[in-house]
N, C-alpha and C positions, 0 to 999 in steps of 0.2 A: 478541350481543344486538341487537335492532332499534333503529334510530335514528328518533326521532319529533320532531315539532315541535308545540307547542301553539298552537291557533288558536281565537279566539272570533269570532262573527259580529256581535255587538252589544255595546256597552259593558256591563260588569258582568253577563255571562251565562256560561253553562257553557263550559268549555274542552274542545276535542276534539283528539284525536291525529290527525296526518297524517304520511304518508311524505314527507320533504323531497326525496327523490331526489338530484339533483345540487346542490340549493340548500342546501348545508350551512352557508352563511355568513349565513343569515337572522338578523335581529336583532329584539328586541322592538319592538312597535308598527309594524312594517313591514307594509304592505298586500300581501295575496297573493290569488290566485285559486285555489280548491281545487275538487276534484271531490267532489260529495256525491250522495246518492241522489236528490236533486231537480235534479241538473244542476250546472253550475258556479256557484259562489257566492264573493262577495268577503268576506274576513275580515281580521283583524289578528293578527299573531303575538303571543302572550302570553309564551312562553318560547322561547329559541333551541333549535335541534336538540340532542338529547342521547340517550344510550342508556338504555333501560329494560328491565326483565326481561320475559320472555315472559308471566309471570303477570299483568302489568298490562294485557295486551291480551286483549280478549274476541272479537276477530274480525280480519278482514283490514283492513289500512290502506288508505285511499284516498289518492291522491297530491296533492301541491301541483303545480298545473299551471304556474304562472309567477308572477313578481312582477307586481303590479298596475301597469298603465300609466296615463298621464295621462288617456287616454280612458275607462278603466275608472272612475277616480275621478270624472270629470265625469258619467258615466252614473249612478253611485251617488248623487251629490249631487242630480241631477234627480229620481231616484226618491224620495229622502227628502222633497223638497219636494212631492211628489204625495201623500204618505201622509195628511196631515191632511185634504185635500180628499176622498180616497178614504174616510176614516173617516166624514166627514159624509154622503157618498153612501150608504154602507152602512147607517148609522143611519136615514136617510130611507127607504130601500127596505125595511128591516125593519119600520118602522112602517106603511108602505103595505100590506104583506101581513099585518099583524096579529100579528107575532112579538113576544113579550114578552122581548126580550133586550137587553143593553147592549153596544154595540160599544166595546171598549176601545182597540183599536189595529189599524192595518193596516200590514203590512210588505211591501215589494216586494223582489224580488231585484234585484241591481245592474243587470241588463240589462233589467228589466221583463218577463221571461218568465213570472213567476208572482207571485201575491200571497197572503199569509196574513192572514186576518181573525180576530183574537182577540176573543172575546166571553165575557160571564158571563151565567149564567142559573140560576135556582133549580131548574130541572128540565131533563131532556133534551128537545131540540127537533129537529124535522125541518126542516133548512135547505136541502134540495135545490133548492127553488124560488128561494131567495135566492142560492144559488151560481150557478144558471143566469142569473139576472137580472144579478148583478154581473159575471159573465164577459162579457156583452154590453156593459155600460156601460164597464167598465174595459179591455176589449179584451185580456184576459190570462187565464191559467188561475188560478182562485181556489180556495183551500182554507180551510175554516172550522175553527177550533180553539177548543174550550171550555176556559177556564182558571178557576181559583179566585180567591178574594178576595185571597190573598197575592200572586199574580201581578199582579192588578189594581193593588194598591198599589205594586208594583215598577214598573209602567208609568207610573203617575200621579205617583209621588213624594209628598213631603210632609215634615212635621216630627213627630218623636216626642215622647214625654213628657219626654225629656231636653233638648229644645230644639234638638237637632241634626237634620239631614236623615236620613230613615230609612235604615237600613243597607242594605236590599235594593236601594235605588236608587243607592247610592254605592260600595259595595265588596263586598257579600255576593253571591257568584255563585250559590250554591245554598242552598235552605232545609234546615235540619237539623230532625229531629224534636224537638218541645218538649212537655213534659207538665206538668200542674199540680203534680206531685210535686216538680218543680224549684223552683217558687215556695215550696212548703212547706218544702223543705230549706233555703231561704235566709231563712226567717222573714218572708216577704212576705205582705201581706194576700191572702186567698184569694177575695175578691170579684172578679168578672169585670172591671169597669171599671178596677181598679187594676193588673191584670196583662195587659191586652189592648192591642194596638197600634192604629194607625189602620185596619188591615184588619179589626178585630174579633176576630182570633185572638190566641192567646197571644204575648207579646213574644218575638221571636227572641233577644233579649239574655239571656233567662233561662238559656240554655245556655252563655253565655260563662264564667260563674264556677261552674257546677254542679260541675265536677270538683274545684275547690278546696274547696267546701263538703262534698262527699261524702267526700273524703279526710280533711278536718279532723274531721268527725263520727265517723269510724271510730275516732279516737284520743281521743274525749271520752266522758264517761259518758253513758249512754242515759237518756232521759226515764223517770222512775219507778224508776230503779235506786237502790240504797242505797249511799251512800259515807260515808266517815269525814270529819268536819269538826272544827275546834277546839272546837265546841260539842257534839260527840258525833255519832253516826250520824244520817243524815237522808236524805230522799228527794229526788232531783233533780226539779225542777219546770220549769226553763228552762235552755236551753243557748245561750250567747252566743258564737258561733263567732268573730266578729271580735275581741271583747274577750278571748277565751281564758278565759272564766269561766263558771261555772254557778251557778244559784240553787237553794239547797237548803232544804227545809222540815225543821226539826229539832223534834221533839216532846219537851218536857221533862216534869218531874213536875207533877202536879196539872193535867193536860190543857193545859199551856201550850205555845205554839208560837212559834217564831222563824224568821225568814228569814235565811239566811247566804249571803254571796257567797264562793265558793271559786274561787281561781285554779287553772288546770290547766297542766301543762307545755306548753311550746311544741311544737305538732305538727310532725312530720317529714313532708315531702311528697315523693311520688314520682309526680307527675302524668304522664299519658300525653302524648306529643308531639302538638301540634296541627298540622295541615296541611290543605291543600285536598284534597278527595276526588279520587280518581283520575279524570282526564279520560276522557270516553267516546270510543268509536270514532266517527269522523265519519259523520254521516248516519243514526245509529241511532235518534235520537228528536228530530229536528227541528233546523233551522238556528239557531234562537234559543236553544235550550237551556231553554225555558220549561217548567216542570213544577209542577203543583199538589201541595203537600204538606199533609197534615193535621197537627193539633196533637198527635199521638199521644204516646204509646203506650208508650214505654219508661219504666220506673220508675227513678227515681234510686236509687242504691245505698243500702240502709238502714244507719244508723249502728250501730256496735258499741260496747259499753261496755268501753273499754280503759283510759281515763285515770284516774288517781287510784287509791286503794285501794278497790276495790269489794267490799263485804261479802257482799251477797246480792241477786241480781237479783229485781226485782218483775215478775210475769207480765204486768202491764198494759202494760209497755213492750216485751215480747218475744213469743215464741210462747205462745199460750194453752194451758193444760193441759186435758186431757180431763176432762169432768165425770164424776161417779160413775156417772151413768146410762149414759154411753157405755162406761165400763169394764165395767159390768155386762152391757151388750149384747155387748161383745166376749167376755166370759167365757162367756156363754150360747152364742154362736156356736162357741166353742172346744169346749165340752162337747157340742154337737150333732154337730160334725164327728167328735169322738172316739167318740161313741156310734154314729154311722153307720159 
């Protein structure tokens, strides 16, 4: 099995695999110079060399060139101090040529041989003139890269609804897909301001407990299902996952109704193991690992009515039956095909 070392180029960004060659004693947080598709780049070791299976590799590994020297670190520090000035220059030049974009960040390579300008825009723009202008002013090769609002929040930082610094700026290396169905599964308000972060997109933390809620709901009665209660059979109207309880509407004689709280057995969990996504092969999609993700797309697993003694499922909470009209149409099609 191949031996790899994990390297990140900026704090809290994507981790890439590299071939350590003879440097098998590298330790976490040690600065190294590695070879990438854009030339040599300074990064820091995230995890020490270890063996991985061939299935985790999607291409050939690029090598670790050497441990970073004191002069490499001095150069990198000088480039970091140039970044804010370069961002202001890029923003001023963009305004001068009438471009409606927002310059979020400028990153230099450790030796100043190239610079990446990150910007946000509501539409696609032609930035060739700006690249030519900035190359002459900054005296280096310039690359423009458009990013989304989630990456912009990662650059700028800030504080979330919980009062803590946003996850993407402190420890979250990659954005995971988030959907509004996750908020629904956790009984959260479905209005946008309540479930959106500082970037205006769905909160990344909706995914943190989604597996727990999905697994728990599989073992609890489904909404609108019929279950037995001490007051008689009733229809489930609310499911309280954390309280392990359901609210049931029981209809009595003479059109009387009563609401009954029914405890359900303790759910048994078999949650999937959580871990960081597999690091990418170095140089495949940029040195900073920045990638814009949408709020998509995947649906949270639907609950199954398993807990309690379920008498008869109600179709409002499950798959809907076909109407008589649809059955009649199907019957007509069958008769037509038979006659043909």
